[in-house]
LODRENTOR-996329 format. One record per atom (N, C-alpha, C, O): y, x, z negated; atom name. Coordinates in steps of 0.05 Angstrom, whole numbers. Example, Ala and Ser with C-alpha at 12.3 -4.5 7.8 and 13.67 -1.06 7.14 Angstrom:
! residues 2
[r [-114; 264; -156]; "N"];
[r [-90; 246; -156]; "CA"];
[r [-66; 264; -156]; "C"];
[r [-66; 285; -169]; "O"];
[r [-45; 257; -142]; "N"];
[r [-21; 273; -143]; "CA"];
[r [1; 258; -157]; "C"];
[r [23; 268; -161]; "O"];
***
This chain:
! residues 76
[r [-24; 17; 0]; "N"];
[r [0; 0; 0]; "CA"];
[r [25; 17; 0]; "C"];
[r [45; 11; 13]; "O"];
[r [24; 39; -14]; "N"];
[r [47; 57; -16]; "CA"];
[r [54; 68; 12]; "C"];
[r [78; 68; 20]; "O"];
[r [34; 77; 27]; "N"];
[r [40; 88; 53]; "CA"];
[r [49; 67; 73]; "C"];
[r [66; 72; 90]; "O"];
[r [40; 42; 70]; "N"];
[r [49; 21; 87]; "CA"];
[r [78; 14; 81]; "C"];
[r [94; 9; 99]; "O"];
[r [86; 15; 56]; "N"];
[r [114; 11; 49]; "CA"];
[r [131; 34; 58]; "C"];
[r [154; 30; 68]; "O"];
[r [121; 58; 55]; "N"];
[r [136; 81; 63]; "CA"];
[r [141; 82; 93]; "C"];
[r [162; 91; 102]; "O"];
[r [122; 73; 109]; "N"];
[r [125; 74; 138]; "CA"];
[r [136; 48; 149]; "C"];
[r [138; 44; 173]; "O"];
[r [144; 30; 132]; "N"];
[r [155; 4; 139]; "CA"];
[r [136; -13; 157]; "C"];
[r [144; -25; 176]; "O"];
[r [110; -12; 149]; "N"];
[r [90; -28; 163]; "CA"];
[r [96; -57; 159]; "C"];
[r [103; -65; 137]; "O"];
[r [94; -74; 179]; "N"];
[r [101; -103; 176]; "CA"];
[r [83; -116; 155]; "C"];
[r [59; -114; 156]; "O"];
[r [96; -128; 135]; "N"];
[r [81; -138; 112]; "CA"];
[r [62; -161; 120]; "C"];
[r [41; -164; 108]; "O"];
[r [70; -178; 139]; "N"];
[r [52; -200; 147]; "CA"];
[r [26; -189; 159]; "C"];
[r [4; -199; 154]; "O"];
[r [29; -169; 176]; "N"];
[r [5; -157; 189]; "CA"];
[r [-12; -143; 167]; "C"];
[r [-36; -144; 168]; "O"];
[r [1; -130; 148]; "N"];
[r [-13; -117; 126]; "CA"];
[r [-29; -137; 110]; "C"];
[r [-52; -132; 104]; "O"];
[r [-17; -160; 104]; "N"];
[r [-31; -180; 88]; "CA"];
[r [-55; -192; 103]; "C"];
[r [-76; -195; 92]; "O"];
[r [-51; -197; 129]; "N"];
[r [-73; -208; 145]; "CA"];
[r [-96; -188; 147]; "C"];
[r [-119; -196; 143]; "O"];
[r [-90; -163; 152]; "N"];
[r [-111; -143; 154]; "CA"];
[r [-124; -138; 127]; "C"];
[r [-148; -132; 126]; "O"];
[r [-109; -139; 106]; "N"];
[r [-120; -135; 79]; "CA"];
[r [-139; -158; 73]; "C"];
[r [-161; -153; 61]; "O"];
[r [-132; -182; 79]; "N"];
[r [-149; -205; 74]; "CA"];
[r [-175; -203; 91]; "C"];
[r [-197; -209; 81]; "O"];
[r [-172; -195; 116]; "N"];
[r [-196; -192; 133]; "CA"];
[r [-214; -170; 122]; "C"];
[r [-239; -173; 121]; "O"];
[r [-203; -148; 113]; "N"];
[r [-219; -126; 102]; "CA"];
[r [-233; -135; 76]; "C"];
[r [-256; -129; 72]; "O"];
[r [-219; -150; 60]; "N"];
[r [-230; -160; 35]; "CA"];
[r [-253; -180; 40]; "C"];
[r [-274; -179; 26]; "O"];
[r [-249; -197; 59]; "N"];
[r [-270; -216; 66]; "CA"];
[r [-295; -202; 77]; "C"];
[r [-318; -208; 71]; "O"];
[r [-290; -182; 94]; "N"];
[r [-312; -166; 106]; "CA"];
[r [-327; -151; 84]; "C"];
[r [-352; -151; 84]; "O"];
[r [-313; -139; 66]; "N"];
[r [-326; -125; 44]; "CA"];
[r [-342; -143; 26]; "C"];
[r [-364; -137; 18]; "O"];
[r [-331; -167; 20]; "N"];
[r [-344; -186; 2]; "CA"];
[r [-370; -196; 16]; "C"];
[r [-391; -199; 3]; "O"];
[r [-368; -201; 42]; "N"];
[r [-392; -210; 57]; "CA"];
[r [-413; -188; 57]; "C"];
[r [-437; -194; 53]; "O"];
[r [-405; -164; 63]; "N"];
[r [-424; -141; 63]; "CA"];
[r [-437; -138; 36]; "C"];
[r [-461; -135; 34]; "O"];
[r [-421; -137; 15]; "N"];
[r [-432; -132; -12]; "CA"];
[r [-450; -155; -20]; "C"];
[r [-471; -150; -32]; "O"];
[r [-442; -180; -15]; "N"];
[r [-458; -203; -22]; "CA"];
[r [-485; -203; -7]; "C"];
[r [-506; -208; -20]; "O"];
[r [-484; -198; 19]; "N"];
[r [-509; -198; 34]; "CA"];
[r [-527; -175; 27]; "C"];
[r [-552; -178; 25]; "O"];
[r [-515; -152; 21]; "N"];
[r [-531; -129; 13]; "CA"];
[r [-545; -135; -14]; "C"];
[r [-569; -128; -17]; "O"];
[r [-531; -147; -32]; "N"];
[r [-543; -154; -58]; "CA"];
[r [-565; -175; -55]; "C"];
[r [-586; -173; -67]; "O"];
[r [-559; -195; -38]; "N"];
[r [-579; -216; -35]; "CA"];
[r [-604; -206; -21]; "C"];
[r [-627; -210; -30]; "O"];
[r [-601; -192; 1]; "N"];
[r [-624; -181; 16]; "CA"];
[r [-639; -160; 0]; "C"];
[r [-663; -159; 1]; "O"];
[r [-624; -143; -14]; "N"];
[r [-637; -123; -31]; "CA"];
[r [-653; -136; -53]; "C"];
[r [-674; -127; -60]; "O"];
[r [-641; -157; -65]; "N"];
[r [-655; -171; -86]; "CA"];
[r [-680; -185; -77]; "C"];
[r [-701; -185; -90]; "O"];
[r [-679; -197; -53]; "N"];
[r [-702; -211; -42]; "CA"];
[r [-724; -191; -34]; "C"];
[r [-748; -196; -38]; "O"];
[r [-715; -168; -23]; "N"];
[r [-735; -149; -14]; "CA"];
[r [-749; -135; -37]; "C"];
[r [-773; -131; -36]; "O"];
[r [-735; -129; -59]; "N"];
[r [-746; -114; -81]; "CA"];
[r [-749; -131; -106]; "C"];
[r [-749; -119; -128]; "O"];
[r [-751; -157; -104]; "N"];
[r [-753; -173; -128]; "CA"];
[r [-778; -169; -145]; "C"];
[r [-777; -172; -169]; "O"];
[r [-800; -162; -132]; "N"];
[r [-825; -157; -147]; "CA"];
[r [-827; -128; -156]; "C"];
[r [-840; -122; -176]; "O"];
[r [-815; -110; -142]; "N"];
[r [-817; -81; -148]; "CA"];
[r [-790; -68; -147]; "C"];
[r [-783; -55; -128]; "O"];
[r [-775; -72; -168]; "N"];
[r [-747; -61; -169]; "CA"];
[r [-747; -31; -168]; "C"];
[r [-728; -19; -158]; "O"];
[r [-768; -18; -178]; "N"];
[r [-768; 11; -177]; "CA"];
[r [-769; 22; -149]; "C"];
[r [-760; 44; -144]; "O"];
[r [-781; 7; -130]; "N"];
[r [-781; 16; -102]; "CA"];
[r [-752; 16; -91]; "C"];
[r [-745; 33; -75]; "O"];
[r [-737; -4; -98]; "N"];
[r [-709; -5; -90]; "CA"];
[r [-693; 19; -101]; "C"];
[r [-676; 31; -87]; "O"];
[r [-698; 26; -126]; "N"];
[r [-685; 49; -139]; "CA"];
[r [-693; 75; -125]; "C"];
[r [-676; 91; -119]; "O"];
[r [-719; 78; -119]; "N"];
[r [-728; 102; -104]; "CA"];
[r [-715; 103; -76]; "C"];
[r [-708; 125; -68]; "O"];
[r [-713; 81; -63]; "N"];
[r [-701; 81; -36]; "CA"];
[r [-671; 88; -38]; "C"];
[r [-662; 104; -22]; "O"];
[r [-657; 77; -57]; "N"];
[r [-629; 84; -61]; "CA"];
[r [-625; 113; -67]; "C"];
[r [-607; 126; -56]; "O"];
[r [-642; 124; -84]; "N"];
[r [-640; 153; -91]; "CA"];
[r [-646; 170; -67]; "C"];
[r [-634; 191; -63]; "O"];
[r [-666; 162; -51]; "N"];
[r [-673; 178; -27]; "CA"];
[r [-651; 177; -7]; "C"];
[r [-645; 198; 6]; "O"];
[r [-638; 155; -3]; "N"];
[r [-616; 153; 16]; "CA"];
[r [-593; 170; 6]; "C"];
[r [-581; 185; 22]; "O"];
[r [-586; 168; -20]; "N"];
[r [-564; 183; -31]; "CA"];
[r [-569; 213; -29]; "C"];
[r [-552; 229; -22]; "O"];
[r [-594; 221; -34]; "N"];
[r [-601; 249; -32]; "CA"];
[r [-600; 260; -4]; "C"];
[r [-591; 282; 1]; "O"];
[r [-609; 243; 15]; "N"];
[r [-609; 251; 43]; "CA"];
[r [-580; 254; 53]; "C"];
[r [-574; 273; 67]; "O"];
[r [-563; 236; 45]; "N"];
[r [-535; 238; 53]; "CA"];
[r [-522; 263; 41]; "C"];
[r [-508; 277; 55]; "O"];
[r [-527; 268; 16]; "N"];
[r [-515; 291; 3]; "CA"];
[r [-525; 317; 16]; "C"];
[r [-509; 335; 21]; "O"];
[r [-551; 319; 21]; "N"];
[r [-562; 343; 33]; "CA"];
[r [-551; 347; 61]; "C"];
[r [-545; 370; 69]; "O"];
[r [-549; 326; 76]; "N"];
[r [-539; 328; 103]; "CA"];
[r [-510; 337; 103]; "C"];
[r [-502; 355; 119]; "O"];
[r [-493; 326; 86]; "N"];
[r [-465; 335; 84]; "CA"];
[r [-463; 364; 77]; "C"];
[r [-448; 379; 88]; "O"];
[r [-479; 372; 57]; "N"];
[r [-478; 401; 49]; "CA"];
[r [-488; 419; 71]; "C"];
[r [-478; 441; 74]; "O"];
[r [-509; 411; 86]; "N"];
[r [-519; 427; 108]; "CA"];
[r [-498; 430; 130]; "C"];
[r [-494; 452; 140]; "O"];
[r [-485; 409; 137]; "N"];
[r [-463; 410; 157]; "CA"];
[r [-441; 428; 147]; "C"];
[r [-430; 444; 162]; "O"];
[r [-433; 424; 122]; "N"];
[r [-412; 441; 110]; "CA"];
[r [-420; 470; 111]; "C"];
[r [-403; 487; 117]; "O"];
[r [-444; 476; 105]; "N"];
[r [-454; 504; 105]; "CA"];
[r [-453; 516; 134]; "C"];
[r [-444; 538; 137]; "O"];
[r [-461; 500; 154]; "N"];
[r [-461; 510; 181]; "CA"];
[r [-432; 514; 191]; "C"];
[r [-426; 535; 204]; "O"];
[r [-414; 496; 185]; "N"];
[r [-386; 499; 193]; "CA"];
[r [-374; 523; 179]; "C"];
[r [-359; 538; 193]; "O"];
[r [-379; 527; 154]; "N"];
[r [-368; 551; 140]; "CA"];
[r [-380; 576; 151]; "C"];
[r [-365; 596; 154]; "O"];
[r [-405; 577; 158]; "N"];
[r [-418; 601; 169]; "CA"];
[r [-406; 607; 197]; "C"];
[r [-402; 631; 203]; "O"];
[r [-400; 587; 213]; "N"];
[r [-388; 591; 239]; "CA"];
[r [-360; 602; 236]; "C"];
[r [-351; 618; 253]; "O"];
[r [-345; 594; 216]; "N"];
[r [-318; 605; 212]; "CA"];
[r [-318; 634; 203]; "C"];
[r [-300; 649; 211]; "O"];
[r [-338; 642; 188]; "N"];
[r [-340; 670; 179]; "CA"];
[r [-348; 689; 201]; "C"];
[r [-339; 712; 202]; "O"];
[r [-367; 680; 218]; "N"];
[r [-377; 697; 239]; "CA"];
[r [-372; 684; 266]; "C"];
[r [-389; 671; 277]; "O"];
[r [-348; 688; 277]; "N"];
[r [-341; 675; 302]; "CA"];
[r [-356; 685; 326]; "C"];
[r [-351; 676; 348]; "O"];
***
């Protein structure tokens, strides 16, 4: 909001886009919770293991890319 005010972004457009983003986020979060709950309602530990595996994969991928980029900068 601060940057929109600083750049004199039109407030009506800001409000419309903010409402659209909020509705999209609420729909995404609600559906994710509903579908995740239905999928793992009998075995919640499987959902936990899947979430940890996804988080670990994302973290390792980010660190691997960061390592490659840093290595390329050191040895051009």
